[in-house]
C-alpha positions in Angstrom: -38.9 -58.4 92.9 -35.5 -60.0 93.8 -33.1 -61.6 91.3 -34.1 -65.1 92.4 -37.8 -64.7 91.9 -37.2 -62.9 88.5 -35.1 -65.9 87.3 -37.7 -68.3 88.5 -40.4 -66.6 86.6 -38.3 -66.5 83.5 -37.7 -70.3 83.7 -41.4 -71.0 84.3 -42.4 -68.8 81.3 -39.8 -70.5 79.1 -40.9 -73.9 80.2 -44.4 -73.2 79.2 -43.4 -72.3 75.7 -40.7 -75.0 75.2 -40.1 -77.3 78.2 -38.1 -79.7 76.1 -35.6 -77.1 75.1 -35.2 -75.9 78.7 -34.5 -79.4 79.9 -31.8 -79.8 77.2 -30.2 -76.5 78.1 -30.0 -77.5 81.7 -28.1 -80.7 80.8 -25.9 -78.9 78.3 -25.5 -75.2 79.0 -23.5 -74.7 75.8 -26.4 -75.8 73.7 -28.5 -72.8 75.0 -26.0 -70.4 73.6 -25.9 -71.9 70.1 -26.0 -69.2 67.3 -28.1 -71.0 64.8 -27.8 -68.3 62.2 -24.0 -68.6 62.2 -24.4 -72.4 61.7 -26.0 -71.9 58.3 -23.9 -72.7 55.3 -21.9 -69.9 53.7 -24.1 -70.0 50.5 -27.2 -69.5 52.6 -25.7 -66.6 54.6 -24.6 -64.9 51.4 -28.0 -65.4 49.9 -29.7 -63.7 52.9 -27.3 -60.8 52.8 -27.9 -60.3 49.1 -31.4 -59.0 49.9 -30.0 -56.1 52.0 -28.7 -52.7 51.0 -24.9 -52.6 51.3 -24.8 -50.4 54.4 -27.1 -52.9 56.2 -25.3 -55.9 54.9 -21.9 -54.5 56.2 -23.4 -53.8 59.6 -24.0 -57.5 60.0 -20.3 -57.8 60.5 -20.7 -56.9 64.2 -22.8 -60.0 64.8 -19.8 -62.4 64.9 -16.4 -62.9 63.4 -17.9 -65.2 60.8 -20.0 -62.3 59.5 -17.2 -59.8 59.4 -16.6 -59.9 55.7 -19.4 -62.2 54.5 -21.0 -59.3 52.8 -18.0 -59.1 50.5 -19.2 -62.2 48.7 -22.7 -61.1 48.0 -23.6 -61.0 44.3 -26.1 -58.2 44.7 -24.6 -54.7 45.5 -27.2 -52.1 46.3 -26.0 -48.6 47.2 -28.8 -46.1 48.1 -27.9 -42.6 49.1 -30.8 -41.5 51.3 -31.2 -38.4 53.5 -28.6 -39.8 56.0 -25.7 -39.5 53.6 -23.7 -36.5 52.5 -22.6 -36.9 49.0 -18.8 -37.1 49.8 -19.4 -39.6 52.5 -21.6 -41.7 50.2 -18.9 -41.8 47.5 -16.2 -42.7 50.0 -18.5 -45.5 51.3 -19.1 -47.0 47.9 -15.4 -46.8 46.9 -14.3 -48.7 50.0 -17.1 -51.3 49.7 -16.1 -52.1 46.1 -12.4 -52.2 47.0 -13.2 -54.9 49.6 -15.5 -56.9 47.5 -14.3 -60.4 46.7 -12.5 -60.2 43.4 -13.5 -63.7 42.5 -17.2 -63.1 43.1 -19.4 -62.3 40.1 -21.9 -59.4 40.5 -25.4 -60.2 39.3 -27.2 -57.0 40.4 -25.6 -53.6 40.8 -27.7 -50.6 42.0 -26.8 -47.0 42.5 -29.4 -44.5 43.6 -28.0 -41.0 44.3 -29.5 -37.7 45.4 -27.9 -34.3 44.9 -27.6 -35.1 41.2 -26.7 -31.5 40.3 -23.6 -31.8 42.7 -22.5 -35.0 40.9 -22.8 -33.5 37.4 -21.1 -30.3 38.3 -18.2 -32.1 40.0 -16.2 -34.0 37.4 -14.4 -36.0 40.1 -17.6 -37.3 41.5 -18.9 -38.1 38.0 -15.7 -40.0 37.3 -16.4 -42.1 40.4 -19.8 -43.1 39.1 -18.1 -44.2 35.8 -15.5 -46.2 37.7 -18.3 -47.9 39.7 -19.9 -48.9 36.4 -16.6 -50.2 35.1 -16.3 -52.3 38.2 -19.8 -53.8 37.7 -19.3 -54.6 34.0 -15.9 -56.3 34.7 -17.7 -58.4 37.3 -20.2 -59.5 34.6 -23.2 -57.7 36.0 -26.5 -58.9 34.7 -28.9 -56.3 36.3 -28.0 -52.6 36.5 -30.1 -50.0 38.2 -28.7 -46.5 37.9 -30.8 -43.6 39.1 -30.2 -39.9 40.1 -32.5 -37.6 41.9 -32.4 -34.2 43.6 -33.6 -32.7 46.8 -36.1 -30.8 44.7 -39.2 -32.3 43.2 -37.9 -34.4 40.3 -40.5 -33.2 37.9 -39.7 -29.5 38.6 -36.0 -30.3 38.2 -36.6 -32.1 34.9 -38.7 -29.3 33.4 -36.4 -26.4 34.6 -32.9 -27.8 34.0 -33.4 -30.9 31.8 -30.6 -29.9 29.5 -27.9 -29.7 32.1 -28.4 -32.3 34.8 -28.1 -35.8 33.4 -25.4 -38.3 33.7 -23.9 -39.3 30.3 -23.7 -43.1 30.1 -20.2 -44.2 29.1 -19.8 -46.1 25.8 -18.6 -49.3 27.4 -22.2 -49.7 28.9 -23.5 -50.1 25.4 -21.0 -52.9 24.7 -21.7 -54.9 27.8 -23.4 -58.0 26.4 -24.2 -59.6 29.8 -27.1 -57.3 30.7 -30.4 -59.0 31.4 -32.1 -56.0 33.0 -31.3 -52.3 32.8 -33.1 -49.4 34.4 -31.9 -45.7 34.4 -33.2 -42.4 35.6 -31.7 -39.0 34.6 -29.2 -40.6 32.3 -28.3 -39.6 28.8 -28.2 -42.2 26.0 -25.8 -41.3 23.2 -24.7 -44.2 21.0 -21.6 -43.7 18.9 -21.2 -47.3 17.8 -23.1 -50.6 17.8 -25.2 -51.5 20.8 -24.4 -55.0 22.0 -27.1 -56.1 24.5 -27.5 -59.6 23.2 -29.2 -60.9 26.3 -31.1 -57.9 27.6 -34.7 -58.7 28.3 -36.0 -55.6 30.2 -35.1 -52.0 29.6 -36.5 -49.0 31.5 -35.5 -45.4 30.7 -36.6 -42.5 32.8 -36.2 -38.8 32.6 -34.1 -38.9 29.5 -33.7 -37.2 26.1 -33.7 -39.7 23.3 -33.7 -39.2 19.6 -35.2 -41.7 17.2 -31.9 -42.9 15.9 -30.8 -43.8 19.5 -34.0 -45.7 20.0 -33.5 -47.6 16.7 -29.9 -48.5 17.7 -31.0 -49.8 21.1 -33.7 -51.9 19.5 -31.3 -53.3 16.8 -28.7 -54.1 19.5 -31.2 -55.9 21.8 -32.5 -58.9 19.9 -33.9 -60.6 23.1 -35.6 -57.5 24.5 -39.1 -58.4 25.9 -40.1 -55.4 28.0 -39.4 -51.7 27.2 -40.5 -48.7 29.2 -40.1 -45.0 28.6 -40.9 -42.8 31.6 -41.0 -39.0 31.3 -38.8 -39.0 28.2 -38.7 -36.6 25.2 -36.7 -35.9 22.0 -38.7 -38.2 19.7 -41.9 -38.0 17.8 -42.2 -41.6 16.7 -41.6 -45.0 18.2 -41.3 -47.7 15.5 -40.8 -51.2 16.8 -40.4 -54.1 14.5 -38.8 -56.5 17.0 -40.4 -59.9 17.2 -39.1 -60.5 20.7 -40.6 -57.4 22.3 -43.8 -58.3 24.1 -44.6 -55.3 26.3 -44.2 -51.5 25.7 -45.0 -48.9 28.4 -45.0 -45.2 27.7 -45.5 -43.2 30.8 -45.8 -39.4 30.9 -44.0 -38.4 27.7 -42.8 -34.8 28.0 -42.8 -32.0 25.4 -40.4 -29.1 26.4 -41.7 -25.7 25.5 -39.0 -25.1 23.0 -39.3 -28.6 21.3 -40.6 -28.4 17.8 -42.4 -31.3 16.2 -43.0 -33.1 19.6 -46.7 -32.3 20.0 -47.8 -35.7 18.7 -46.2 -39.1 19.5 -46.8 -41.8 16.9 -46.4 -45.5 18.0 -46.1 -48.5 15.7 -45.4 -51.9 17.1 -47.1 -54.7 15.2 -45.6 -57.5 17.2 -46.1 -56.5 20.8 -48.7 -58.2 23.0 -49.1 -55.6 25.8 -49.3 -51.8 25.7 -49.5 -49.3 28.5 -50.1 -45.6 28.1 -50.3 -44.0 31.5 -49.8 -40.8 33.5 -49.8 -37.2 32.6 -49.3 -36.6 28.9 -48.1 -33.4 27.3 -48.3 -34.9 23.8 -51.2 -36.1 21.7 -50.9 -39.8 20.9 -51.5 -41.6 17.6 -51.4 -45.4 17.4 -50.5 -47.0 14.1 -50.0 -50.8 13.6 -50.9 -52.6 16.8 -52.2 -55.8 15.2 -50.8 -58.3 17.7 -52.0 -56.6 20.9 -53.8 -58.7 23.5 -53.6 -56.4 26.6 -53.9 -52.6 26.6 -53.9 -50.1 29.4 -55.2 -46.6 28.6 -54.9 -44.4 31.7 -53.6 -41.1 30.4 -54.5 -37.6 31.4 -53.7 -34.7 29.1 -51.9 -31.9 30.9 -52.8 -28.7 28.9 -53.9 -27.0 32.1 -53.0 -23.5 30.8 -55.6 -23.9 28.0 -59.4 -24.1 28.0 -60.8 -27.6 27.9 -63.7 -26.6 25.6 -61.2 -25.5 23.0 -59.4 -28.8 23.1 -62.3 -31.2 23.8 -62.8 -32.0 20.2 -59.1 -32.8 19.7 -59.1 -35.0 22.8 -62.2 -36.7 21.7 -60.9 -37.4 18.2 -57.6 -38.7 19.6 -59.2 -41.0 22.0 -61.7 -42.4 19.5 -58.8 -43.1 17.1 -56.8 -44.9 19.9 -59.8 -47.0 20.8 -60.3 -47.9 17.1 -56.7 -49.2 17.0 -57.3 -51.1 20.2 -60.7 -52.5 19.3 -59.3 -56.0 18.7 -57.6 -56.4 22.1 -59.1 -58.9 24.5 -58.2 -57.1 27.7 -58.6 -53.3 28.1 -58.0 -51.0 31.0 -59.4 -47.5 30.9 -58.8 -44.6 33.4 -60.9 -41.7 34.7 -59.8 -39.0 32.3 -60.5 -41.2 29.3 -64.0 -42.0 30.6 -64.7 -38.3 31.0 -63.7 -37.5 27.4 -65.8 -40.4 26.3 -68.7 -39.0 28.3 -68.6 -35.8 26.3 -68.4 -37.7 23.1 -71.3 -40.0 24.0 -73.5 -37.0 24.8 -72.6 -35.5 21.4 -73.9 -38.7 19.8 -70.3 -40.0 19.0 -70.2 -43.5 20.5 -67.1 -45.5 21.1 -65.8 -47.7 18.3 -67.2 -51.3 18.3 -64.7 -53.6 20.0 -64.0 -57.3 20.7 -63.0 -56.8 24.3 -63.7 -59.7 26.6 -62.2 -58.2 29.8 -62.7 -54.6 30.7 -61.1 -52.8 33.7 -62.3 -49.4 34.7 -60.0 -47.4 37.1 -62.5 -44.9 38.4 -64.8 -44.1 41.3 -68.0 -43.5 39.2 -69.4 -40.0 39.4 -71.9 -38.1 37.3 -69.4 -37.2 34.6 -68.1 -40.8 34.2 -71.5 -42.5 33.6 -72.0 -41.7 29.8 -68.3 -42.8 29.2 -68.9 -46.1 31.0 -72.1 -46.7 29.2 -70.4 -45.9 25.9 -67.7 -48.6 26.5 -70.2 -51.2 27.6 -72.4 -50.6 24.6 -69.4 -50.9 22.3 -68.2 -54.2 23.8 -70.9 -56.9 23.0 -68.5 -59.8 23.7 -67.6 -58.6 27.2 -67.4 -61.5 29.7 -65.6 -60.0 32.7 -65.9 -56.4 34.1 -63.5 -55.2 36.8 -64.1 -51.8 38.4 -61.5 -50.2 40.7 -63.5 -47.7 42.8 -60.5 -46.5 44.8 -61.2 -42.8 45.7 -57.6 -42.0 44.4 -59.0 -42.6 40.9 -61.0 -39.4 41.0 -59.7 -36.3 39.2 -59.7 -33.2 41.3 -59.0 -30.4 38.9 -61.2 -31.2 35.9 -63.4 -28.5 34.6 -66.9 -29.9 34.1 -68.6 -27.0 32.5 -68.6 -28.6 29.0 -70.1 -31.8 30.5 -72.8 -30.0 32.4 -73.9 -28.4 29.1 -74.9 -31.8 27.8 -75.9 -33.8 30.8 -79.7 -33.9 31.1 -80.4 -36.7 33.6 -80.9 -34.8 36.9 -78.9 -34.4 40.0 -79.4 -37.9 41.5 -76.7 -40.5 41.9 -77.1 -41.9 38.4 -80.4 -43.7 38.8 -82.2 -41.7 36.2 -79.2 -42.1 33.8 -79.1 -45.9 34.0 -82.9 -46.1 33.7 -82.7 -44.4 30.4 -79.9 -46.9 29.2 -81.4 -50.2 30.3 -82.0 -51.8 26.9 -78.8 -50.7 25.1 -76.3 -53.3 26.2 -75.8 -56.6 24.3 -73.0 -57.7 26.7 -75.4 -57.7 29.6 -77.9 -59.8 27.7 -75.5 -62.4 26.3 -72.0 -62.6 27.7 -71.2 -60.8 31.0 -70.6 -63.5 33.6 -68.2 -62.0 36.1 -68.1 -58.6 37.8 -65.4 -57.6 40.3 -65.5 -54.4 42.2 -62.3 -53.5 44.1 -61.8 -50.8 46.7 -65.5 -50.4 47.6 -65.8 -48.0 50.5 -69.3 -47.9 52.0 -68.5 -44.7 54.0 -67.2 -42.6 51.1 -69.2 -39.6 50.2 -69.5 -40.4 46.5 -70.1 -44.2 46.8 -73.8 -43.8 46.0 -72.9 -43.5 42.3 -71.2 -46.8 42.4 -74.2 -48.3 44.3 -76.5 -47.1 41.5 -74.2 -48.7 38.9 -74.1 -52.0 40.8 -77.9 -52.0 41.0 -78.1 -51.4 37.2 -75.7 -54.3 36.5 -77.5 -56.8 38.7 -80.8 -55.8 37.3 -79.7 -56.2 33.7 -76.9 -58.8 33.5 -78.9 -61.8 32.5 -76.1 -64.4 32.4 -74.2 -63.1 35.4 -72.7 -65.8 37.5 -70.7 -63.9 40.1 -70.2 -60.4 41.5 -67.4 -60.0 43.9 -67.2 -56.8 45.9 -63.9 -56.2 47.7 -64.5 -53.8 50.6 -61.7 -51.3 51.1 -60.0 -51.5 54.5 -60.0 -48.1 56.1 -59.1 -46.8 59.6 -62.1 -45.1 60.9 -64.0 -44.9 64.1 -66.1 -47.8 65.3 -69.2 -46.1 63.7 -67.8 -47.2 60.4 -69.2 -50.7 60.9 -72.6 -49.3 61.5 -72.3 -47.5 58.1 -71.1 -50.6 56.3 -73.9 -53.0 57.3 -76.8 -51.1 55.8 -74.9 -50.7 52.5 -74.2 -54.4 52.3 -77.8 -55.2 53.1 -78.9 -52.8 50.4 -76.6 -54.4 47.8 -77.9 -57.8 48.7 -81.5 -56.7 48.3 -81.1 -55.6 44.7 -83.1 -57.5 42.0 -81.0 -59.9 40.0 -81.8 -60.6 36.3 -79.7 -63.8 36.4 -81.0 -66.6 38.7 -77.5 -67.9 39.1 -75.9 -64.6 40.1 -74.1 -64.7 43.4 -73.0 -61.5 45.3 -69.9 -62.1 47.4 -68.0 -59.8 49.7 -64.4 -59.9 50.6 -61.8 -57.7 52.4 
C-alpha cells in the first residue's frame, strides 16, 4: 500500500469515528495538535501526579516543558524500592527528589518502602538517610506516614530468625509530630522516652515489631483521637488494655511468641469501648478476651500454629479457649468465623459441648464446607436463635490443607456421604431457621470444584428448613476453565433450583 492510500484510509477511519473533529482539524491544523492534558489547570495536574509513585511522576517530565518539574509540587511522595533498584541508587534517587521538592509545598502523604533491610540497618550512613527523610516529612507537616522495610528473604523467616537485630529504630521526633492522621510501620522499633504527642492520629498500624506494654500504654495515652489500631506479627506483650473512648476498631493479626520469650504464651485483651474486633491469621499464642462489652462486629478467623505438637494433646485447650472467646462475643450482632475455628467447634460439638448461646443477627462463615466443618456450623446455628442473615464464603482458599483429622474421625458417625446424613439428623434443632433467618448469601460458589457437593447438601438443608427465608443469593465464582465448565454449571444450577423450599416466599437468585 502506497503512502497516499494509507493516508486516505486513515482519514476515512477517523471520519467514521469523529467526522466533526476531522472537519475542524482541516480548517485549523493547529487544533489537531492540541495537548489537552497540558491545558489542564496546575491544581488538576498536580492532583493526577499525586496518585503516582515518585519515579513514575518524575518520568512525566519528558511529556512537555510544562511537566518538567510539576511533580515537585505534589503533596504525596511515594518511594518504593522494588527489584529494579539497588539500595545505593534508591537512596540517591530519594535524596535528589526531596532536594528538588517545592519548599513551599506541604506533604500530606509520605511513603518509604525499602527492601534489603539488613543492609540499611548494618550501614549507619544509610540508616541516617532514612532518619533525614523522616525529618524532611515532619517539617513539611506530613499527615500520613507509611514506613516499611522488607528483605529479599521471606519476611516471616527473617522475622523469626533475626528479629532482634533487623529493625529500624524510630527517632524520637516521630513521637512528637502532632500532625499525623495515619501512621503505618513495618519492621520498625517503638521505644518512647518521653510523651507521645499524636493529638490527631486516627489510624495506627504496627507490623513486625517488638512492643512492651508500657510503650503501648504511652501510645494510647498520646493518641486521644485514635479510632483504628492494628498489630500485625508483633510480640513483647502479654496484655492489651484499652480504655480509650475514641478507639472503635482493634485488629490483632498473627501475634508471635519467640521461643525464648517467657510469659507470652497467652495474650489477654480488654477493650470495653471498641465496636469492632478482628482476630486473624496464624496465632502462636492462646487468646483470652476480657471486657468487650461494647462490641458490635467481631471477626474470629485464627489458626493456632503449634504444628510441632500433637493436635489431640492440645484439642481440649483449643476447645476451651474458643468457647471462652465465643462467650465473650455472645452479645455481638455481627460475627465472622473461619475454618479452623469451625473445626475445633466440630470436635466440641461431637463431645456434647455446644457453642455458648448468642445474640448474633448476622453470621459470616469463611469456609468451603467439608465433613469436618459440619458439626461446627451446626453448633453455631443452634446457638444463634436470633440469626437473620447468613453469609457463607465458599472460596476454596478457605480450606485448611495441613489439619490432622484423626481426632475428628474418632467421633464422626454420620457416614461418608457429602453431609446429607448429618443434616438429616439435625433438622429439628435450629430455632433461627424456624423464626428469624431471612437472607442467605453464598459467595464464591464453584460448581466444578471437587468438594462443592458438601456445600450443595448444606444449601438443600437450609432451603428445606428455613421457614421465613425471603432470599438466597448464590454468587457463582468466575473461573478460567475449558468450555466444558458451562456444561458442568448448568446441571448444578438446575439441581439447586429444584430443592424443596420451606418458605413460600423464598427466592433463589444467581449472580456472577
